[in-house]
C-alpha positions in Angstrom: 0.0 0.0 0.0 2.5 2.6 1.2 6.1 2.9 0.0 8.4 3.0 3.0 10.9 5.1 1.1 11.7 5.7 -2.5 15.5 5.9 -2.8 16.8 2.8 -1.1 18.0 4.8 1.9 16.9 4.4 5.5 13.7 6.4 6.1 14.2 9.7 7.9 12.7 8.4 11.2 14.1 4.9 11.2 15.6 3.6 14.4 18.9 2.0 15.0 18.5 -1.8 15.4 17.7 -2.8 19.0 16.4 0.7 20.0 12.9 0.6 21.5 10.5 3.2 20.0 9.1 3.7 23.5 11.0 3.1 26.7 9.3 4.5 29.8 10.6 3.7 33.3 9.1 4.5 36.7 7.0 7.4 35.3 5.0 9.5 37.7 2.9 12.5 36.9 0.9 14.7 39.4 -1.4 17.6 38.8 -2.1 20.2 41.5 -5.7 21.3 41.3 -6.7 23.9 44.0 -6.0 22.1 47.3 -6.0 18.7 45.7 -3.1 16.7 44.2 -4.1 14.2 41.4 -1.6 11.4 41.0 -2.3 10.7 37.3 0.5 8.2 36.7 2.0 6.0 39.4 5.3 4.4 38.3 4.4 3.4 34.7 6.9 1.1 33.0 6.1 0.7 29.3 8.6 -0.6 26.7 7.6 -1.2 23.0 10.7 -2.7 21.4 9.6 -3.1 17.8 7.2 -1.6 15.2 3.5 -2.6 15.1 0.0 -1.4 16.0 -0.5 -1.2 19.8 -3.2 0.1 22.1 -3.3 1.8 25.5 -6.7 0.9 26.9 -8.3 2.1 30.0 -11.4 3.8 31.5 -11.8 7.5 31.9 -9.4 8.6 34.7 -7.0 5.7 34.2 -4.1 8.0 33.1 -4.0 7.1 29.4 -4.4 10.7 28.2 -1.7 11.8 30.5 0.6 9.1 29.3 -0.2 10.0 25.7 0.9 13.6 26.4 4.2 12.4 27.8 4.8 10.2 24.8 4.1 13.1 22.5 6.7 15.2 24.3 3.9 17.7 25.2 4.5 17.3 28.9 7.3 16.1 31.3 7.1 13.5 34.1 7.6 14.4 37.7 9.7 11.3 38.2 11.1 8.6 35.9 12.4 8.5 32.3 10.6 8.8 28.9 12.8 7.8 25.9 11.3 8.0 22.5 13.3 6.6 19.5 16.3 6.4 21.7 16.2 10.0 22.9 15.7 10.9 26.6 13.1 13.7 26.3 14.2 15.4 29.5 17.6 16.1 28.0 16.2 18.0 25.0 15.9 21.8 25.0 12.7 23.5 24.0 13.9 24.1 20.5 15.2 20.5 20.2 11.8 19.2 21.5 10.0 21.2 18.9 12.1 19.7 16.1 11.9 16.3 17.6 8.1 16.4 17.8 7.9 17.6 14.2 10.2 14.9 12.7 10.0 11.9 15.0 6.4 11.8 16.3 3.2 11.9 14.2 -0.1 12.6 16.0 -3.6 11.7 14.8 -6.3 13.5 16.7 -9.9 12.6 17.3 -11.0 16.0 16.0 -8.8 15.7 12.8 -7.3 19.2 13.4 -7.2 20.1 9.7 -6.9 23.8 8.7 -10.3 24.7 7.1 -8.9 27.3 4.7 -6.3 24.8 3.2 -7.0 22.1 0.7 -6.4 18.5 1.7 -3.0 18.3 0.1 -1.9 21.6 1.7 -2.9 20.2 5.1 -0.7 17.2 4.5 2.2 19.4 3.4 1.8 21.8 6.3 4.4 20.3 8.7 7.0 20.3 5.9 6.2 23.9 4.9 6.7 25.0 8.5 10.0 23.2 8.6 11.1 24.9 5.3 11.3 21.7 3.3 11.5 21.8 -0.5 8.0 22.5 -2.0 8.5 20.0 -4.9 9.6 17.2 -2.6 6.7 17.9 -0.2 4.1 17.9 -3.0 5.4 14.5 -4.4 5.4 12.9 -0.9 1.9 14.3 -0.1 0.5 13.0 -3.4 2.1 9.6 -2.7 0.6 9.4 0.7 -2.9 10.6 -0.2 -3.0 8.2 -3.1 -2.0 5.2 -1.0 -4.5 6.2 1.7 -7.4 6.3 -0.9 -7.9 10.1 -0.9 -5.7 11.2 -3.8 -8.8 12.2 -5.7 -9.7 14.6 -2.9 -6.5 16.5 -2.7 -7.9 19.8 -4.0 -10.9 19.8 -1.6 -11.1 21.7 1.6 -12.0 19.8 4.8 -15.6 20.8 4.9 -16.1 19.0 1.5 -14.7 15.7 2.9 -16.4 13.0 4.9 -15.2 12.3 8.4 -13.4 9.2 7.3 -11.7 11.2 4.5 -10.6 13.9 6.9 -9.1 11.3 9.2 -7.2 9.7 6.3 -5.8 13.2 5.4 -4.8 13.6 9.0 -3.0 10.2 8.9 -1.2 11.2 5.7 0.0 14.4 7.4 1.3 12.4 10.4 3.3 10.2 8.0 4.9 13.0 6.1 8.3 12.8 7.8 8.2 9.0 8.1 8.3 9.2 11.9 9.1 6.1 13.9 6.2 6.8 16.2 2.6 7.8 15.5 0.2 8.5 18.3 -3.5 8.2 17.7 -5.8 9.7 20.4 -9.2 8.0 20.1 -8.9 8.5 16.4 -12.4 7.2 15.5 -14.3 9.1 18.2 -16.0 11.2 15.5 -16.7 8.4 13.0 -19.5 5.9 12.5 -18.9 2.3 13.2 -18.3 1.3 9.6 -15.8 4.1 9.0 -14.1 3.3 12.4 -13.6 -0.3 11.4 -12.0 0.7 8.1 -9.7 3.1 9.8 -8.5 0.6 12.4 -7.7 -1.8 9.6 -5.9 1.0 7.8 -3.8 1.8 10.8 -2.7 -1.8 11.1 -1.8 -1.8 7.4 0.2 1.4 7.8 2.1 0.1 10.9 3.0 -3.1 9.0 3.9 -1.7 5.7 5.7 1.5 6.9 7.4 -0.5 9.6 6.4 2.2 12.1 5.0 2.1 15.6 1.4 3.3 16.0 0.1 3.6 19.6 -3.7 4.2 19.9 -5.4 5.3 23.0 -8.8 3.8 23.2 -11.5 2.4 25.6 -13.1 0.2 22.9 -12.5 -3.5 22.6 -13.7 -3.2 18.9 -10.7 -0.9 18.3 -8.2 -2.9 20.4 -8.9 -6.2 18.6 -7.1 -4.8 15.6 -3.9 -4.2 17.6 -1.0 -6.5 18.1 -0.8 -5.9 21.9 -2.9 -3.9 24.4 -1.4 -2.2 27.5 -4.2 -1.9 30.1 -4.0 1.2 32.4 -5.9 1.5 35.7 -5.5 4.1 38.4 -2.3 5.4 36.8 -0.6 2.0 36.5 -0.1 -0.6 33.8 -2.4 -3.3 35.2 -1.5 -5.8 32.5 -0.6 -6.6 28.9 -2.9 -8.4 26.5 -1.7 -10.3 23.5 -4.5 -9.9 21.0 -3.7 -12.6 18.3 -6.6 -15.1 18.1 -9.0 -13.0 20.1 -12.3 -11.6 18.8 -14.0 -8.5 20.2 -15.7 -10.5 22.9 -12.4 -12.1 23.9 -10.7 -8.7 24.2 -13.5 -7.3 26.3 -13.5 -10.4 28.6 -9.7 -10.4 29.1 -9.8 -6.6 29.7 -12.4 -7.0 32.4 -10.4 -9.9 34.0 -7.3 -7.7 34.1 -8.9 -4.7 35.7 -10.8 -6.8 38.2 -7.6 -8.7 39.4 -6.2 -7.5 42.7 
């Protein structure tokens, strides 16, 4: 479906062999609200050693959104270490973090976050334009991605002329622009109907496999998690367990999730 790269070289975001995409150790995060302290993460250890499609699953308040913000380099832990693609995020300056987020991490939001005044292909190109990349190279890469994701015929349309599923595919193309080793998807089908959601989950699995990238999706839905390779279950700010999904259907994922969260 998608070409991993076109010139025989290592993709821009490729990892050195043996380097985990995600390596979190002893991560704590607290928020101070008025006179109350909320301990959102309580010593999270999370290591994802190789590319694939993974899920972080948990109920509201489990800490999954907080963990997603740390993985996206949008926040810092109070304790512990967060390494993404071999880089310790705490050691990066603000300017280095900005560049790191742009080139090494793609983010797919529930709300799509497309610029309404830009066409679909301009939205895909936008991160590269902000980085000062060559316009011709950007246009070729954007066309390649949009065609591979089934929205090449919509490249001249603005977001309000696209369906929800088409908008999300454009957002995925944008996230793939720099061939990052990590793509984070925050409840990516929250604004889609069930049929479009199922197509998108399958697409994310294809992208992870064919791009040899790591996609981590935050979700609370067994129907989403069943498409993943492995599910990390969060409860009360801790990784409660890890679920291997191969061979499970939606009911099996739901039952195993309930077993994990109910265990003492």
